[in-house]
C-alpha positions as CSV (number, residue, x, y, z in Angstrom):
1,M,-15.5,-17.5,-10.8
2,V,-16.9,-14.0,-10.9
3,D,-20.2,-13.2,-9.2
4,R,-21.2,-9.6,-9.7
5,Q,-24.2,-7.9,-11.3
6,R,-23.6,-5.4,-14.1
7,D,-25.6,-2.6,-12.4
8,G,-26.1,-1.4,-8.8
9,G,-23.9,-0.1,-6.0
10,Q,-21.3,-2.9,-5.5
11,P,-17.5,-3.1,-5.4
12,D,-15.7,-3.4,-8.7
13,L,-15.1,-7.1,-8.6
14,C,-16.3,-10.2,-6.8
15,V,-14.6,-13.5,-6.8
16,L,-16.6,-16.5,-5.7
17,E,-14.6,-19.4,-4.3
18,D,-16.3,-22.4,-2.7
19,G,-19.3,-20.2,-1.9
20,H,-17.2,-17.5,-0.2
21,R,-17.1,-14.0,-1.7
22,I,-14.0,-11.9,-2.1
23,W,-14.8,-8.3,-3.0
24,I,-12.3,-6.1,-4.6
25,E,-12.7,-2.3,-4.8
26,A,-10.1,-0.7,-7.1
27,I,-8.7,2.8,-7.6
28,A,-5.9,4.5,-9.6
29,P,-5.1,7.8,-7.9
30,E,-4.0,10.8,-10.0
31,E,-1.1,13.2,-9.3
32,G,-3.3,15.5,-7.2
33,A,-4.3,19.2,-7.3
34,P,-1.6,21.9,-8.0
35,G,0.4,22.8,-4.9
36,P,3.2,21.5,-2.7
37,D,1.5,18.1,-2.3
38,Q,1.0,17.4,-6.0
39,I,3.2,14.8,-7.8
40,V,5.0,16.9,-10.3
41,R,6.5,15.3,-13.4
42,P,10.2,16.1,-13.8
43,I,11.4,18.3,-16.6
44,P,13.9,16.5,-18.9
45,M,17.5,17.8,-18.7
46,N,17.5,18.8,-22.3
47,E,14.5,21.0,-21.7
48,G,16.0,22.9,-18.8
49,G,15.3,20.5,-16.0
50,G,17.6,19.5,-13.2
51,L,17.9,17.1,-10.3
52,I,15.0,17.0,-7.9
53,A,13.9,14.8,-5.0
54,A,11.7,11.9,-5.8
55,P,8.1,12.8,-4.8
56,I,7.8,10.0,-2.2
57,R,5.8,12.1,0.3
58,Q,3.4,13.3,-2.3
59,A,2.9,9.7,-3.6
60,Q,2.3,8.5,0.0
61,L,-0.4,11.2,0.3
62,R,-2.1,10.2,-2.9
63,T,-2.0,6.6,-1.9
64,S,-3.3,7.3,1.6
65,G,-6.2,9.3,0.1
66,A,-7.0,6.5,-2.3
67,F,-7.1,4.0,0.5
68,W,-9.3,6.2,2.7
69,T,-11.8,6.8,-0.2
70,K,-12.2,3.1,-0.9
71,A,-12.3,2.2,2.8
72,Q,-15.3,4.5,3.1
73,R,-16.9,2.9,0.1
74,I,-16.5,-0.6,1.5
75,A,-18.0,0.6,4.9
76,H,-21.0,1.9,2.9
77,Y,-21.4,-1.5,1.1
78,I,-21.3,-3.3,4.5
79,E,-23.9,-0.9,6.0
80,Q,-26.2,-1.5,3.0
81,G,-25.7,-5.3,3.3
82,V,-24.2,-5.6,-0.1
83,V,-21.0,-7.0,1.5
84,T,-21.8,-9.4,4.3
85,P,-19.9,-9.9,7.6
86,D,-18.3,-13.1,6.2
87,D,-17.1,-11.6,2.9
88,T,-13.4,-10.8,2.3
89,R,-12.9,-7.1,1.4
90,I,-9.8,-6.0,-0.5
91,I,-8.7,-2.6,-1.8
92,A,-6.7,-2.6,-5.0
93,I,-4.5,0.5,-5.6
94,S,-2.8,1.1,-8.9
95,A,0.1,3.7,-8.9
96,S,0.3,3.5,-12.7
97,R,0.0,7.3,-13.1
98,F,3.1,7.9,-11.0
99,G,4.7,4.5,-10.4
100,V,7.7,5.5,-12.5
101,Y,8.7,7.9,-9.6
102,V,8.2,5.4,-6.8
103,A,10.8,2.7,-6.0
104,E,9.9,-0.8,-5.0
105,Q,13.0,-1.4,-2.8
106,P,13.6,-1.8,0.0
107,L,9.9,-1.6,0.6
108,P,6.9,-0.9,-1.7
109,L,5.5,2.5,-1.0
110,I,2.2,1.0,0.2
111,M,3.9,-0.3,3.3
112,S,5.0,3.2,4.3
113,T,1.4,4.4,3.8
114,L,-0.4,1.8,5.8
115,F,2.2,1.4,8.6
116,P,4.3,4.0,10.5
117,V,7.4,3.1,8.4
118,G,9.7,6.1,7.6
119,D,13.0,6.5,5.8
120,A,15.5,3.6,5.7
121,Y,18.7,4.0,7.6
122,I,22.0,2.2,7.9
123,T,24.8,2.5,10.6
124,V,28.4,1.8,9.5
125,D,31.5,1.4,11.6
126,R,33.9,4.1,10.2
127,E,37.0,2.1,11.1
128,T,36.0,-1.3,9.8
129,G,33.3,-0.5,7.3
130,N,31.1,-3.1,8.8
131,V,27.3,-2.6,9.0
132,L,26.3,-2.2,12.6
133,D,22.6,-1.7,12.2
134,E,20.0,-1.0,9.6
135,G,16.2,-0.6,9.5
136,F,13.6,2.1,9.2
137,H,12.8,5.2,11.2
138,A,9.4,5.4,12.9
139,A,7.1,7.9,11.2
140,P,3.5,7.9,12.4
141,V,2.3,10.6,10.1
142,I,2.8,11.9,6.5
143,Q,3.5,15.6,6.5
144,R,1.5,17.8,4.2
145,E,0.2,21.3,3.8
146,G,-2.2,21.6,6.7
147,N,-2.7,18.8,9.2
148,P,-0.5,15.7,8.8
149,I,-2.0,12.4,7.7
150,P,-1.6,9.3,10.0
151,R,0.0,6.3,8.4
152,T,-1.3,3.7,10.8
153,A,-4.4,2.4,9.0
154,F,-3.5,-1.2,9.4
155,L,-2.7,-0.7,13.1
156,D,-6.1,0.9,13.6
157,E,-9.2,-1.1,14.6
158,R,-11.4,1.4,12.6
159,F,-10.1,-0.3,9.4
160,A,-10.5,-3.9,10.6
161,N,-13.2,-4.3,7.9
162,I,-10.5,-4.2,5.2
163,S,-8.8,-7.5,4.7
164,G,-5.8,-6.2,2.8
165,V,-4.5,-4.2,-0.1
166,I,-3.3,-5.1,-3.5
167,W,-0.6,-2.8,-4.7
168,S,0.7,-2.4,-8.3
169,R,2.9,0.1,-10.1
170,V,2.3,-1.5,-13.5
171,G,1.4,0.9,-16.3
172,L,1.1,1.0,-20.0
173,G,4.7,2.2,-20.3
174,N,6.0,-0.7,-18.2
175,L,4.2,-4.0,-17.8
176,S,7.2,-5.8,-16.4
177,R,6.4,-7.8,-13.2
178,R,10.1,-8.2,-12.7
179,T,10.7,-4.4,-12.2
180,R,7.2,-3.6,-10.9
181,P,6.0,-6.6,-8.9
182,L,2.4,-7.2,-7.7
183,T,2.2,-6.9,-4.0
184,Y,-0.4,-7.9,-1.4
185,V,-0.4,-6.5,2.1
186,H,-2.4,-8.3,4.8
187,N,-4.2,-6.3,7.4
188,P,-3.1,-7.8,10.8
189,L,-6.3,-6.6,12.4
190,A,-8.6,-7.8,9.7
191,E,-12.0,-9.2,10.7
192,V,-12.0,-11.5,7.7
193,P,-8.4,-12.1,6.6
194,L,-7.4,-13.4,3.2
195,P,-5.5,-16.8,3.5
196,M,-1.8,-16.5,2.9
197,N,-0.5,-17.5,-0.5
198,W,-4.0,-17.2,-1.9
199,G,-3.1,-15.1,-4.9
200,V,-0.4,-14.8,-7.6
201,W,1.5,-12.0,-5.9
202,D,5.2,-11.4,-6.4
203,R,5.5,-10.0,-2.8
204,E,3.2,-10.7,0.2
205,F,3.6,-8.9,3.5
206,V,2.3,-10.4,6.7
207,T,2.5,-8.3,9.9
208,V,2.5,-9.8,13.4
209,R,3.0,-8.4,16.9
210,S,6.5,-8.5,18.4
211,D,7.9,-7.5,21.7
212,D,8.6,-4.0,20.6
213,G,5.6,-3.4,18.4
214,W,4.9,-5.0,15.0
215,E,7.1,-6.9,12.6
216,A,6.3,-7.3,8.9
217,N,7.7,-10.0,6.7
218,D,7.6,-10.6,3.0
219,I,6.7,-14.3,3.1
220,L,7.8,-14.7,-0.5
221,V,11.2,-13.2,0.4
222,P,11.7,-14.5,4.0
223,T,14.8,-12.5,4.7
224,R,13.0,-9.2,4.4
225,T,11.8,-7.9,7.8
226,T,10.4,-4.5,8.7
227,E,9.6,-3.3,12.2
228,A,6.9,-0.7,13.1
229,Q,6.3,0.8,16.5
């Protein structure tokens, strides 16, 4: 059931469930201003283009900026009393404008924006070819022109007022949930967490403390584990 007035300063959507409000504030970031941190569309080979690196860092910056913008809006709604202390608060981020350049495996890009998860690595025994180790490098910041941006929002108490993030790469050019699954990322520090398995997500990440830091699991794909320091 939707419970939201048409006018006034409120989040984009409110779902009312058994008297409890779940607020959703949505955003679809663009490619960014011209410069080294902009997501630049590749030029087709038949038009003189060539091989270039996928704009992962730039996409992380755009996603981080979108999260920060909406986190500030939700804090404003809480301060005004529009969102109460018992309400669930979710940020929905659509990467539809640049999702074609962002892979979903081994992890959705949103995970390396909210947590200090860097590039994936794999260690192979040269003699046997066996995989000895695999995982992700620790990366507490996203590099950019100027000061780097921390990617530790969901390990930071300042963002405990955010329950989680909905992440989607679905766009008009590709509506397939098979290739662009809908993902929900729980905030492990959330003041008002969303119950697990609440929505119709294709992937759902839950992060808990471990001996060495934090461990994230896709509870819809139990074998996927990610560690963050």
